[in-house]
C-alpha positions in Angstrom: 0.0 0.0 0.0 2.7 2.5 0.9 4.8 1.7 -2.1 2.0 3.1 -4.2 0.9 5.8 -1.7 4.2 6.7 0.0 4.4 9.2 2.8 7.2 10.2 5.1 7.1 9.3 8.8 9.9 11.8 9.4 8.0 14.7 7.6 5.0 13.8 9.7 6.8 15.1 12.8 8.5 18.1 11.1 5.8 20.7 12.2 6.1 19.5 15.8 10.0 19.8 15.6 9.7 23.3 14.3 7.3 24.2 17.1 9.7 22.9 19.7 12.6 24.8 18.1 10.7 28.1 17.9 9.4 27.7 21.5 13.0 27.9 22.6 13.5 31.3 20.9 16.2 29.9 18.8 17.7 31.9 15.9 20.5 29.8 14.5 19.8 26.1 14.1 22.0 23.1 13.2 20.2 20.3 11.4 22.1 17.0 11.4 21.1 14.9 8.4 18.9 17.2 6.4 18.1 14.9 3.5 16.7 17.0 0.6 15.8 19.8 3.0 12.1 19.4 3.9 12.7 20.3 7.6 15.1 23.1 6.6 12.3 24.6 4.5 9.9 24.5 7.4 12.5 26.1 9.7 13.2 28.8 7.2 9.4 29.5 6.9 9.6 30.2 10.6 12.3 32.8 10.1 15.3 30.7 11.4 18.9 30.6 10.1 19.8 27.0 9.3 23.1 25.2 8.9 22.4 21.7 7.6 24.7 18.7 7.4 24.0 15.8 5.0 26.5 13.1 4.2 24.7 11.4 1.3 25.9 13.2 -1.9 22.6 13.0 -3.8 20.6 14.3 -0.9 23.1 17.1 -0.2 23.2 18.2 -3.8 19.5 18.3 -4.0 19.3 20.4 -0.8 22.0 22.7 -1.9 20.2 23.3 -5.2 16.9 23.9 -3.4 18.4 26.6 -1.2 21.0 28.1 -3.6 19.4 31.5 -3.5 18.8 31.6 0.3 21.7 33.2 2.2 20.1 32.1 5.5 20.7 28.4 4.6 24.1 26.6 4.5 24.1 23.1 3.3 27.3 21.1 4.1 27.9 17.8 2.5 29.3 16.1 5.6 28.3 14.0 8.5 28.1 15.0 12.2 31.7 14.2 12.8 32.9 16.7 10.2 31.0 19.7 11.7 32.8 22.8 13.0 33.8 21.5 16.4 33.9 24.8 18.2 30.7 26.3 16.8 27.6 26.4 19.0 23.9 26.8 18.0 20.7 27.9 19.6 19.1 24.6 18.6 20.1 21.3 17.1 17.7 18.9 15.3 18.1 15.3 14.2 15.4 13.3 12.5 15.9 9.5 12.1 19.7 10.1 12.3 20.8 9.3 15.8 20.6 5.5 15.4 23.2 5.9 12.6 25.7 7.2 15.2 27.3 6.0 18.5 24.5 6.8 21.0 26.2 7.9 24.2 29.2 9.8 22.7 26.9 11.5 20.2 24.5 12.7 22.8 27.5 14.2 24.7 28.7 15.9 21.6 25.3 17.2 20.7 25.0 18.8 24.2 28.4 20.4 23.5 27.1 22.0 20.3 24.4 24.0 22.1 24.7 27.6 23.3 23.8 27.8 27.1 20.0 27.7 27.1 19.9 26.0 23.8 17.6 23.2 22.8 18.2 19.7 21.3 15.2 18.2 19.4 15.4 14.6 18.3 12.9 12.4 16.5 14.6 9.0 16.3 14.1 5.3 15.7 14.4 2.5 18.3 14.6 -1.3 18.4 11.4 -2.9 19.6 11.6 -4.8 22.8 8.6 -5.7 24.9 4.8 -5.8 24.8 4.2 -2.1 24.7 6.6 -1.6 21.8 4.8 -4.4 19.9 1.4 -2.9 20.7 2.4 0.6 19.4 4.0 -1.0 16.4 0.7 -2.9 15.6 -1.2 0.3 15.8 1.3 2.0 13.5 0.9 -0.8 11.0 -2.8 -0.4 11.0 -2.6 3.4 10.6 0.2 3.4 8.0 -1.8 2.6 4.9 -4.6 5.0 6.0 -2.1 7.8 6.4 -0.6 6.9 3.0 -4.0 7.3 1.3 -4.6 10.6 3.1 -1.2 12.1 2.5 -0.6 10.7 -1.0 -3.9 9.8 -2.6 -2.5 9.5 -6.1 -0.6 6.3 -6.9 3.0 6.7 -7.7 5.5 4.4 -9.5 8.6 5.3 -7.5 9.5 6.8 -4.2 10.4 10.5 -4.1 14.1 11.3 -3.6 13.7 12.4 0.0 12.4 8.9 0.9 15.4 7.1 -0.6 18.1 8.1 1.9 20.4 5.3 3.2 18.8 3.4 6.2 20.0 1.1 9.0 18.1 -0.8 11.6 18.2 0.8 15.1 20.2 -1.2 17.6 19.2 0.5 20.9 15.9 -0.1 22.6 13.9 2.9 24.0 15.0 2.0 27.5 18.6 2.0 26.5 18.1 5.4 24.9 16.5 6.7 28.0 19.4 5.4 30.1 22.0 7.1 27.9 20.0 10.3 27.9 19.7 10.3 31.6 23.5 10.1 31.8 24.4 12.7 29.1 21.3 14.9 28.9 19.8 15.1 32.4 16.3 16.3 32.3 15.7 15.3 28.7 12.0 14.6 27.9 11.5 11.4 25.9 8.3 10.0 24.5 7.4 6.9 22.5 5.6 8.0 19.3 3.6 6.3 16.6 5.3 5.1 13.3 8.3 3.6 15.0 9.6 6.8 16.4 10.4 8.5 19.7 11.0 12.1 20.5 13.6 13.7 22.8 13.8 17.3 23.9 16.6 18.6 26.0 17.3 22.1 27.2 20.9 22.9 28.1 20.9 25.0 31.4 21.7 28.6 30.7 24.5 28.6 33.3 26.5 25.8 31.6 29.1 26.4 28.9 30.1 23.0 27.5 33.2 22.2 25.5 32.1 21.4 22.0 35.0 19.0 21.6 34.1 17.1 24.7 34.2 13.4 24.3 36.0 13.6 20.9 39.1 11.5 20.4 
């Protein structure tokens, strides 16, 4: 059903992500793994300045072309490890990216990329483990084709470019993510979501000035 009526689970959460970023009064945002730039476009619509990292060449090139005439958007063909290590942002976003990276050390480094008072917003994927995960997954399976018909009523023959990014299966359970976040991002708010996702929001205390290179070897 969804091959003919594809819709993006990640884009589904983009308005919520933009709301979370704007609620923090952020001005400069780092997006890690921007794909073709759908979330970038939404953040720009809210008046934010965006630096976006994207390691997949096809995705990065498409995003760079899309925002070529917008001086408030910088697309960098690079992964998170190749960012400017000393630069800090008012907000950082990741959508279906964190499970591609080492969990604990990446959370520590993400914290270090925030200005004091800055906000980290993550929508991520987790490995199912336990009855509640299976129940939510079953509900998502039932809703998935309905959402496909609602979002993409016309049948298509191939997936749009932004839905062809490289994927990997998540290795950490939601409980393991919660444990790592409690260690590296004390006070982070984590919720299980539909469509095989979770959300994480963390606010760096305004009195803390982290070292952006912390935890790097």
